N, C-alpha and C positions, 0 to 999 in steps of 0.2 A: 067705406074704405078707411084705412089707417094712414095718417100723413105725419110728417115731421116738418117742423119750420125752424130754421137757423138764422139768427138775426144779429146785425151789428149796426154801428152808427158812424157817422162821419161829420166833423166840424161842429161838435156839440158846444164848443166854447162860445159860438155865436148866440146861444140861447141866453147867456148871461152877459156877454160882451158883444154888443151888436156890431161894433166896428171890426170884429174878427173876420167875419164872412157875411155875405148876403144871405146864404142858405146853409142850414143844417139838413142832414138827411138820415133817415132810419130805414134800413132795408132788410129783406128776408129772402131766403131760398126755401121754397116749398118742394117736397119730394115725397113719393109713397114710401111708407115705412119699410116695405120689403125690398126697396131699392138701396137701402142704407149701406149695406156691405159692399155692393157693387160700386156705389159712389166712392166710398173710402178707398177701395182697392184701385179704382181708376185714378183718383187724385194722387195716391201714393205712387202709382206707376208713372205718372207725369213727372213727379218730383225725382224719381229714381233716374228717369231718362235724362234729366238735366243735373244729376248729381247734387241734389239739394235735400237737406235734411230738416232745415228749420221751418218756421211758420211762414205762410204766405200772407202778405199784407200789401195793400195798395201803396203805402209809403215806402216799401222796399223795391218798388219797380225801378229798374235802372237798365242801361243798355246791356250790361252783362247778363241780365235775366230776362230780357224782353221775349226771348223764345219760350221760356217757361210760362210766363204769364199769358202769352198769346195762345199757348196750348190749353191753358185753363179756360180762357174765355171761349175758344172754339169748342172745347168739350161741353161747356154749358150750352152754347148755341145749337150744337148737333145732338143734344140729348133731350128727347121729348118729356122724359120723366122730371126734368128740372124746370122750375118757374121761378121768376124773380119779381118782387114788388118792393118799390121804395116810395116813401112819403117825404116830400120836400117841405121844409119849414122856413118861411121868409122871416128873418130875424127882426126886421124893422117894423112888422105888424104883430109880433107876439107880445102880448101884454100880460105878463105874469102878475103884475100888481092888481090888475082889474079882475082877472079870471081865476087866478090860482093862489090867492092869498099871499102874494109875493114869493111863492114857492116855485122856482124854476124846475126843481126835481119833480114835483107833482105834475107840472105841465108836460115835462118830457114823457112821463109814463101815460098821460092822456093821449099823447101823439102815438105812442107805442100801441095803445088800444086801437087807434084809428087805422094804423097799418094792418093789424091783424084781424080785427073784427069783420071787415068787409070781404075778406077772403076765407072765412070760416063758413062752411056750408052745412045744411041740415044733414043729419044722420051719418056723419063722419066722425072719426076720432082724430084728435090733434095733440101731439106732444110738441111743446114749444121750448126752444133753447135760446137764451139770450146771452150776448157777450157779458161776462162778469164785469161789473163796475162797483165802486165803492159808493154806497148811498148813505146819506145822512139819516134817512128813515130805513131801518133794516127790513121793514115789512112791505116795501114797495112791490116786490115781485109777487109775493102772496096776494096782495090786494089786486094786482093786475089779473092774476089767475081767477080770483073770485069774481071780478067785474066781467071778465070774458065769459065765465060760466053762466052768470046771471043773464047775460044778454044773448046767449046762444044755447037755450035750454033744449033744443033738439039735436045738439051736437055734444060730444063728450071731449073734455079737455083735461086728461088725467095729470099732465105735467106741464108746469111753466117753471123753468129752472134756469138759473144763471150758471154758465160754464166758463172756465178760462179758455180763451180762443185757441191757444196752442193745442188743446185737446180735441178740437172739433174742425175737421175739414169743411163742413157746412158753414160755420161761422166765418172761416177764412174766405170762402168764396163770396159770402155776403159782404165782408169787408171790401174785397176787390171791386165788386160791381157797385156797391154803394159809394165807394170812394170815386169811382169813375164818373158816376152821375153827379155827385157833389162838386167835383173839380170842374166838370163841364159847365154847370150852372153858375159857379162862382168865377168862371174865367181864370181859373188857377191851374191850368195844365202846364206843368213845368217839366221840361226835359223832353228829348226826342223819343224816349221809350214810351212815356205815357201818351204823348201825342199819337204815336203809332198804334197803341192798343185802342185808344178811343176811336181812331179812324177805322181800325179793323172791326170793332164792334158795330159801328154805324154802317159800314159797308155791308156787313153780313145781315144786319137788321133791315137794310134797305132804306134807312131814314136816319135823320139826326137824333141824338138823345134829346128828348123833349117830352112835355106832358103828353100822356096817352089817354085814349078813351077808357072808361071804367071796365069795359069788357076785354081789353087787351090781356092776354094770358101769359105770353112768354116773358115779356120785358115791360112791366107796368110801372109807369112813373106818375105818381099822384102828387101834383102840386096843390096842396091843400088850400082852399079858399075859406079863410076864417070868417068871411062875411056870409058864408052859406053857398051851397052848390058844389059841383065837381071841379 
């Protein structure tokens, strides 16, 4: 099958300033490639219903737009074609000095690899789209593509590409869900609208936002253990 993956991050400042947050998160939306147009149309319909033209982002959630974001979350939950996975990074145990030659950017893309690699399966094709960010090393995304290819030889990964988030409803949905997970783990849920959305998500999932087993397919939360194991 052909799949597309859309990724975004939350709380990355904690990778270099450990006092900023306890956790950073990287998350992605997986969907069949032939569902892309339906997905875009459905997200645009939700935005039109609420008279919104701009980009969807977790940081924009407010009481005025809580209905909009609740519809986006419910659409994700009700759509079997959509799956979400996030990796949580605990800032106080990340040691870029020891493992990444003091290079936090290198460490960040190693964690991106961990997010993606474990949900790339044999004999499928994957196009992967990351939220665009300015990198000190301009070749980071190409190296990620090469490493993913070399570790998944029975899969095909034609594209690993950075996109501006305003161009991609998939990256915007990844931003919302990743932001929800990071806020919950950091205890930084500010405002009634964000509290309402997180409660809505947890009620529909039937459980709190928390680390999940590896086999969880709909809403997978991977709190990485840098000492080994799941």
